[in-house]
Each structure stands twice: as structure tokens, then as C-alpha cells.
C-alpha positions in Angstrom: 55.1 93.6 52.3 54.1 97.2 51.4 55.3 100.3 53.2 58.7 98.9 54.1 61.0 101.9 54.4 64.7 102.4 54.1 64.5 106.2 54.0 62.6 107.7 57.0 61.3 111.3 56.7 58.6 113.6 58.2 57.3 111.3 60.9 57.4 114.0 63.6 56.9 117.2 61.6 53.8 118.1 63.7 56.0 118.0 66.9 58.8 120.2 65.4 57.8 123.2 67.4 57.6 121.2 70.6 61.1 119.9 70.2 62.3 123.4 69.3 60.8 124.8 72.5 62.1 122.0 74.8 65.5 121.2 73.4 68.8 123.2 73.5 69.6 125.4 70.5 70.1 123.6 67.1 73.5 122.1 66.3 75.2 122.0 62.9 76.7 118.6 62.2 79.2 118.5 59.4 79.2 115.8 56.7 81.0 112.7 57.9 80.6 113.4 61.6 79.7 110.4 63.8 76.9 111.2 66.2 76.6 107.7 67.8 79.1 104.9 67.8 78.5 101.2 67.9 79.4 99.6 71.3 79.6 103.0 73.0 77.1 104.9 75.2 75.8 108.4 74.4 73.6 110.5 76.7 72.1 112.4 73.8 69.5 111.8 71.1 68.6 114.1 68.2 65.7 115.6 66.3 66.7 116.0 62.7 65.8 119.5 61.3 67.5 119.0 58.0 70.1 116.9 56.2 70.6 113.1 55.9 72.2 110.6 58.2 72.8 106.9 57.9 72.3 104.2 60.5 74.6 101.3 60.2 76.7 98.6 61.8 80.3 97.6 61.2 80.8 93.9 60.6 83.7 91.9 61.9 85.5 92.2 58.6 85.3 96.0 58.7 82.5 96.4 56.2 79.4 98.6 56.8 75.9 97.2 56.8 73.5 100.1 56.3 70.2 99.8 58.2 68.4 102.9 57.0 68.7 106.6 56.1 67.1 109.3 58.2 66.0 112.7 56.9 64.2 115.7 58.4 61.6 115.5 61.1 62.8 112.1 62.4 64.5 111.0 65.6 68.0 109.4 65.7 70.0 108.0 68.6 67.0 106.4 70.3 69.2 103.3 70.8 70.8 105.3 73.6 67.6 106.2 75.5 68.8 103.8 78.2 72.1 105.4 79.3 73.2 102.2 81.0 73.3 100.3 77.7 75.7 100.6 74.7 74.5 101.4 71.3 74.3 98.5 68.8 74.4 100.9 65.8 76.5 103.8 64.5 75.0 107.0 63.1 76.8 109.4 60.9 75.9 112.4 58.7 76.2 112.0 55.0 75.4 115.7 54.4 75.6 118.7 56.6 72.8 118.5 59.1 70.9 120.7 61.6 69.7 118.8 64.7 68.2 119.4 68.1 69.9 117.5 70.9 67.8 116.1 73.7 68.1 113.8 76.7 65.8 111.1 77.9 64.5 113.4 80.6 63.7 116.1 78.1 61.8 113.5 76.1 59.9 112.5 79.2 58.9 116.1 79.7 57.7 116.4 76.1 55.6 113.2 76.5 54.0 114.7 79.7 53.2 117.9 77.8 51.9 116.1 74.7 50.9 112.4 75.4 50.0 111.9 71.7 53.8 112.0 71.0 54.0 108.6 72.9 51.6 106.9 70.5 53.4 108.3 67.4 56.7 107.2 68.8 55.3 103.6 69.1 54.0 103.8 65.5 57.4 105.1 64.3 59.4 102.4 65.9 56.9 99.8 64.7 57.8 100.9 61.2 61.5 100.8 62.0 61.1 97.3 63.4 59.2 96.2 60.2 62.1 97.4 58.1 64.7 95.7 60.3 62.7 92.4 60.2 62.4 92.6 56.5 66.1 93.1 56.1 66.8 90.1 58.2 64.4 88.0 56.3 65.6 89.2 52.9 69.1 88.1 53.8 67.9 84.6 53.7 67.1 84.7 50.0 69.8 82.6 48.4 69.2 83.8 44.9 71.0 87.2 44.8 69.1 88.5 41.8 65.8 87.7 43.7 67.2 89.5 46.7 68.1 92.6 44.6 64.7 92.5 42.8 62.8 92.3 46.1 64.7 95.3 47.4 64.2 97.5 44.3 60.5 96.7 44.2 60.0 98.3 47.6 60.7 101.7 46.3 58.2 101.8 43.4 55.3 103.0 45.6 57.3 105.7 47.4 56.4 109.4 46.7 60.0 110.1 45.7 60.1 107.4 43.1 56.7 108.4 41.7 57.9 111.9 41.3 61.4 111.3 39.9 61.3 107.8 38.6 64.6 107.3 40.3 65.8 105.1 43.2 68.5 107.4 44.5 71.0 104.9 45.8 74.5 104.0 44.6 75.6 100.5 43.9 77.7 100.5 47.0 74.7 101.5 49.1 72.5 98.9 47.6 75.2 96.3 48.1 75.3 97.2 51.8 71.6 97.0 52.2 71.2 93.5 50.7 74.5 92.1 52.1 76.4 91.4 48.8 79.5 92.9 47.3 79.5 95.9 45.1 80.9 93.8 42.3 78.0 91.4 42.6 75.5 94.3 42.3 77.4 95.6 39.3 77.1 92.2 37.6 73.4 91.9 38.3 72.8 95.4 37.1 74.6 94.6 33.9 72.3 91.6 33.3 69.1 93.5 34.2 70.1 96.4 31.9 70.8 93.9 29.1 67.3 92.5 29.6 65.7 96.0 29.6 64.5 95.6 33.2 66.3 98.6 34.6 68.2 101.7 33.6 71.0 103.2 35.7 72.7 106.5 35.9 74.9 108.5 38.3 73.7 107.4 41.8 70.2 106.2 40.7 68.2 103.2 39.3 65.0 103.4 37.2 62.8 100.3 36.8 61.7 99.9 33.2 59.9 96.5 33.4 58.2 96.0 36.8 56.6 92.7 35.7 59.9 91.2 34.8 61.5 92.4 38.1 58.6 90.8 40.0 59.3 87.5 38.3 62.9 87.7 39.7 61.6 88.6 43.1 60.9 85.9 45.7 57.9 87.8 46.9 
């Protein structure tokens, strides 16, 4: 189950100059702007130069289910590569962002110019598919604490966590990822803090007892 990602970054850094040469000038996207709307069609996709966006769906009861976060040197909006089909996700900026817009035809020209991009696209969306499949499977874990533990354990091998010892997510974001309420996450956090398994702060979680967390996890 290693290498499941909820935050994607840096996958296309070696192609940044190619996108800069082939795409229209960079666009500034302000925090809170929606680039792609669920159930709508968009003719544009975007190369992220900087900032953070979230990919999510809106459920029938009006709640958000976050799929992943995208950071610099990733591609967003590929759900709209077929202009005849509507997007199944929404994408919005959670910080100010700089992006390069491109169309399917522009992408075709880049692939002709650098065929290796096609292989890296396949690898990239293979990783996205793994993450989506994991999320779908994780939703089937009936024990909510086990579901939370399995989610937190995914971050322990990431470069960001090794550097900061922090999982930089809010309780609301974690609740959205594992399909429970924020109140349920708060209750589970309280129990795990009491047992010395985790420590929490403003918008982050630190794992203090990985062995105990693994005992809770279904994996």
C-alpha cells in the first residue's frame, strides 16, 4: 500500500519549459476560484506553476468529498481532455496560483515534440488511479478509527512528513478524505491524543506512536 498520494507535486517539472513554450502566457488564479466544475464541460486544462488546488466532488447532501490536492508541476483539469464529456470533479484554488492554460490540441503537439511526455502522463495517472482506488476501498472499512489510522499512516513515508513531522491537514479536510463528519474526527483525535498516539496543533497532526496506530489500522 506504499506510495499512495493525496498531495501531488513535481511530476512534470522536467517538462516545465516545454509547457511554457507551447502554452499561452501564465494566468493568475485567485484563492477560491473554481477552474473546473462538476457536471460541466471545459475546453481548458492547466499546468500548475505555483500554488495549491483541491480536486473534489459535491455529494447529494451538499458536502465536499476531497479527492486530492495538486501543487506545482502537476496537471489539472485532465478530466476535460474530451470536450464532449462533462467533468465528474470540481477543481478550485485554495491559495493564489499561477497556471499555464492549454487545450487538448496543444497537448497533442507537445506529445509529438516530446513523446516521453506520453509515458510520464501514463505513470502519473496510474498513480492518481491508485489513490482513487485506495480511497474507494478505504471507505469500506467499518471501524472509523481503523479508517483514520490507515489514512494517517500513508503520510509517514512522505518527504514533507520526514522533514516537518507534521501531516498538514485540518480536521475538516481529513473528515472529507475518509468520509466521516468533522465531529467524528474530533472525537477520534481526542481518544488518540489521550492514548499518546498522536499530537495535534493548528492545521497539523504528528504521529507519536506508529506501532499503536498500526494496531488500529486495518492494513
